[in-house]
C-alpha positions as CSV (number, residue, x, y, z in Angstrom):
1,M,106.8,146.6,107.5
2,P,104.3,143.8,107.9
3,T,103.2,142.8,111.4
4,C,103.5,139.3,112.6
5,Y,99.7,138.9,112.1
6,H,100.4,138.8,108.3
7,H,102.5,135.7,108.9
8,L,100.9,133.4,111.4
9,V,102.3,129.9,111.6
10,T,100.2,126.8,111.9
11,P,99.5,125.7,115.6
12,P,101.9,123.2,117.2
13,Y,100.9,119.6,118.2
14,F,97.9,119.4,120.5
15,N,97.7,115.6,120.7
16,F,100.9,114.7,122.6
17,D,100.5,111.0,121.6
18,D,100.6,112.1,117.9
19,P,103.2,109.8,116.3
20,D,105.0,112.7,114.6
21,Y,105.3,114.5,117.9
22,L,106.5,111.4,119.7
23,A,109.2,110.9,117.0
24,D,110.2,114.6,117.4
25,V,110.5,114.2,121.1
26,A,112.4,110.9,120.9
27,Y,114.9,112.3,118.3
28,T,115.6,115.4,120.3
29,K,115.9,113.4,123.5
30,D,118.5,111.2,121.8
31,K,120.5,113.7,119.7
32,G,120.1,116.7,122.0
33,G,120.9,115.2,125.4
34,K,123.8,116.4,127.5
35,F,124.6,112.8,128.5
36,N,124.1,109.4,126.7
37,S,123.6,110.9,123.3
38,T,124.3,109.5,119.9
39,R,125.3,113.0,118.7
40,T,128.5,113.0,116.8
41,A,131.5,115.4,117.3
42,A,130.5,117.3,114.0
43,E,126.9,117.6,115.2
44,S,128.1,119.0,118.5
45,I,130.1,121.6,116.7
46,S,127.0,122.5,114.6
47,A,125.0,123.0,117.8
48,T,127.7,125.2,119.3
49,F,128.1,127.2,116.1
50,S,124.4,128.1,116.2
51,V,124.8,129.4,119.7
52,I,127.9,131.4,119.2
53,L,126.5,133.0,116.0
54,P,122.8,133.7,116.5
55,G,120.7,135.8,114.1
56,P,122.4,139.1,113.1
57,R,125.9,137.9,114.0
58,F,125.5,134.9,111.7
59,Q,124.2,137.2,108.9
60,T,127.2,139.4,109.2
61,A,129.6,136.5,109.3
62,M,128.0,134.9,106.2
63,L,127.8,138.1,104.2
64,T,131.5,138.8,104.5
65,Q,132.0,135.4,102.7
66,I,129.2,136.0,100.2
67,Y,130.2,139.5,99.1
68,P,133.3,138.4,97.2
69,Q,131.1,135.9,95.2
70,T,128.6,138.7,94.3
71,V,131.1,141.2,92.9
72,T,132.1,138.8,90.2
73,Y,128.6,139.3,88.6
74,A,128.7,141.5,85.6
75,G,126.9,144.7,86.3
76,Y,126.6,143.9,90.1
77,D,127.9,146.8,92.3
78,I,127.8,148.1,95.8
79,R,124.3,149.4,95.4
80,D,123.0,145.9,94.7
81,F,124.9,144.4,97.6
82,T,123.6,147.2,99.9
83,R,120.0,146.4,98.8
84,L,120.6,142.6,99.4
85,H,122.0,143.3,102.9
86,A,119.1,145.7,103.7
87,L,116.4,143.2,102.5
88,I,117.9,140.4,104.7
89,T,118.0,142.8,107.7
90,M,114.4,143.9,107.2
91,A,113.2,140.3,106.9
92,Q,115.2,139.2,109.9
93,A,114.0,142.1,112.0
94,D,110.4,141.1,111.3
95,S,111.3,137.5,112.0
96,F,112.2,138.4,115.6
97,T,108.9,140.1,116.2
98,C,106.9,137.3,114.5
99,V,108.7,134.5,116.3
100,L,108.5,136.0,119.8
101,T,104.9,137.0,119.4
102,Q,103.9,133.5,118.4
103,K,106.1,131.9,121.0
104,A,104.2,133.9,123.6
105,H,100.8,132.9,122.0
106,Y,101.4,129.2,121.9
107,Q,103.5,128.8,125.1
108,F,104.8,125.4,123.8
109,W,107.1,123.6,126.2
110,R,110.8,123.1,125.5
111,P,112.2,119.6,125.2
112,W,113.7,119.7,128.7
113,Q,110.3,120.5,130.2
114,T,108.4,117.8,128.3
115,I,111.0,115.0,128.7
116,T,111.6,115.6,132.4
117,R,107.8,115.8,133.2
118,A,106.2,113.5,130.7
119,A,105.5,110.8,133.3
120,E,103.0,113.2,135.0
121,W,100.7,112.8,131.9
122,A,100.7,109.0,131.8
123,H,96.9,108.9,132.2
124,S,96.2,111.2,129.2
125,Y,99.3,110.5,127.1
126,P,100.7,107.1,127.9
127,K,102.9,106.9,124.8
128,L,104.6,110.2,125.6
129,A,105.0,109.1,129.2
130,Q,107.2,106.3,128.0
131,L,109.8,108.9,126.8
132,A,110.0,110.5,130.3
133,D,113.4,110.9,131.9
134,P,113.5,113.2,134.9
135,T,117.3,113.4,134.7
136,W,117.5,114.5,131.1
137,E,119.3,117.7,130.3
138,P,119.9,119.5,127.0
139,F,123.4,119.6,125.5
140,L,123.4,123.4,125.5
141,T,121.6,126.0,127.5
142,T,118.0,126.5,126.4
143,P,116.9,130.1,125.8
144,P,114.4,131.5,128.3
145,N,111.3,131.6,126.1
146,P,108.7,129.1,124.7
147,E,109.7,126.5,122.1
148,Y,107.5,127.1,119.1
149,P,108.4,128.3,116.4
150,A,112.2,128.1,116.4
151,G,113.8,131.5,116.1
152,H,117.3,130.8,114.6
153,P,116.0,128.7,111.7
154,T,113.6,131.5,110.9
155,A,116.3,134.1,110.9
156,S,118.7,131.9,108.9
157,S,116.0,131.2,106.4
158,C,115.6,134.9,105.9
159,L,119.2,135.1,104.9
160,A,119.0,132.0,102.6
161,H,115.8,132.8,100.9
162,T,116.8,136.4,100.2
163,L,119.8,135.0,98.3
164,R,117.4,132.8,96.3
165,R,115.1,135.7,95.5
166,V,117.6,138.5,94.9
167,L,120.6,136.6,93.4
168,G,118.9,133.5,92.0
169,W,121.1,131.2,94.0
170,S,119.0,128.1,94.4
171,G,121.7,125.5,94.5
172,K,125.4,125.5,95.1
173,F,127.2,128.8,95.8
174,P,128.6,129.9,92.4
175,G,132.0,130.7,93.9
176,G,132.4,127.5,95.9
177,S,131.7,126.5,99.4
178,I,131.5,129.1,102.2
179,T,133.2,128.4,105.6
180,T,132.1,130.6,108.4
181,V,134.2,130.7,111.6
182,A,132.6,131.3,115.0
183,N,135.8,130.8,116.9
184,P,139.1,129.0,116.1
185,A,137.6,125.7,117.2
186,V,134.1,126.1,115.8
187,N,133.3,126.6,112.1
188,E,130.6,125.5,109.6
189,T,130.9,124.9,105.9
190,F,128.0,125.5,103.6
191,L,127.9,124.1,100.0
192,T,124.5,125.3,99.1
193,V,122.0,127.9,100.1
194,G,119.6,125.2,101.3
195,E,122.3,124.0,103.7
196,I,122.0,127.2,105.6
197,E,118.5,126.3,106.5
198,E,119.0,122.6,106.9
199,K,122.0,122.9,109.2
200,M,120.3,125.5,111.4
201,V,117.3,123.3,111.9
202,N,119.5,120.4,112.8
203,A,121.7,122.4,115.1
204,R,118.9,123.5,117.3
205,V,117.9,119.8,117.7
206,F,121.5,118.8,118.4
207,G,121.6,121.4,121.1
208,G,118.5,120.0,122.7
209,M,116.6,123.3,122.4
210,H,114.0,122.5,119.8
211,Y,112.1,119.9,117.9
212,R,112.7,119.4,114.2
213,N,109.1,120.4,113.3
214,S,109.6,123.8,115.0
215,G,112.7,124.4,112.9
216,R,110.9,123.5,109.7
217,V,108.0,125.7,110.5
218,G,110.5,128.5,111.2
219,V,112.1,128.0,107.8
220,Q,108.7,128.4,106.1
221,L,108.0,131.5,108.1
222,G,111.3,132.9,107.0
223,H,110.3,132.2,103.3
224,N,107.0,134.0,103.8
225,L,108.7,137.0,105.4
226,V,111.3,137.3,102.6
227,D,108.7,137.0,99.8
228,W,106.7,139.8,101.4
229,T,109.8,142.0,101.9
230,V,111.3,141.5,98.5
231,D,107.9,142.0,96.7
232,H,107.0,145.2,98.6
233,Y,110.2,147.1,99.5
234,L,113.4,148.5,98.0
235,Q,112.2,148.2,94.4
236,S,114.4,149.7,91.7
237,V,113.4,153.3,90.9
238,Y,116.0,153.8,88.1
239,D,116.8,152.2,84.8
240,D,119.9,150.0,84.9
241,D,121.7,152.4,82.5
242,T,120.8,155.5,84.4
243,F,124.3,155.9,86.0
244,D,126.4,154.5,83.2
245,D,127.6,157.9,82.1
């Protein structure tokens, strides 16, 4: 398996008055705040969904919905689904190593750290200081590790992009939308493979845990990991007709 050093992400923002970073902070402050937020009820459910079903649990829940759609393919059998499942698992396992290693390297502050303390940097970053709010809290509990890159969007991208590479699903799910239930009150419906990635990036912002850029970088990291995994591992060693008899 490749190490995380094969798949380094670009560095996060270093200029904290960068307009793109300021927009990221302002959006997370607004959408991801525990109080006085413009977050909708549906967006709150998305954020909660991403917490209840992190990484491997989300993968398992999704695959139980995906499997019935794959078995309708002519010539597609349990061996193919097992390979699909294994490739997703391999890419996701690498994603955890890559994400945590690079989080430790960059030590980028979470939104609650930046927003509550931004006034301390008024001399160096006056524009960022204007977004300071020492009373701000995230909507959901922030994980106890650095912010960049975002882990759940990376892992979710490993699932989505493996579906693209192995099954060729680049648009809508061929068997119709997939609804995944986290608990009786929390579920999420996905119409396309791309929505898996898009909704997870948004969900971590709505929870107040991440900036959108960190999620997007995580998605690209997931793509890179999947491309490496699919291109190097679990290649077919038999002809398609080998077991027909």
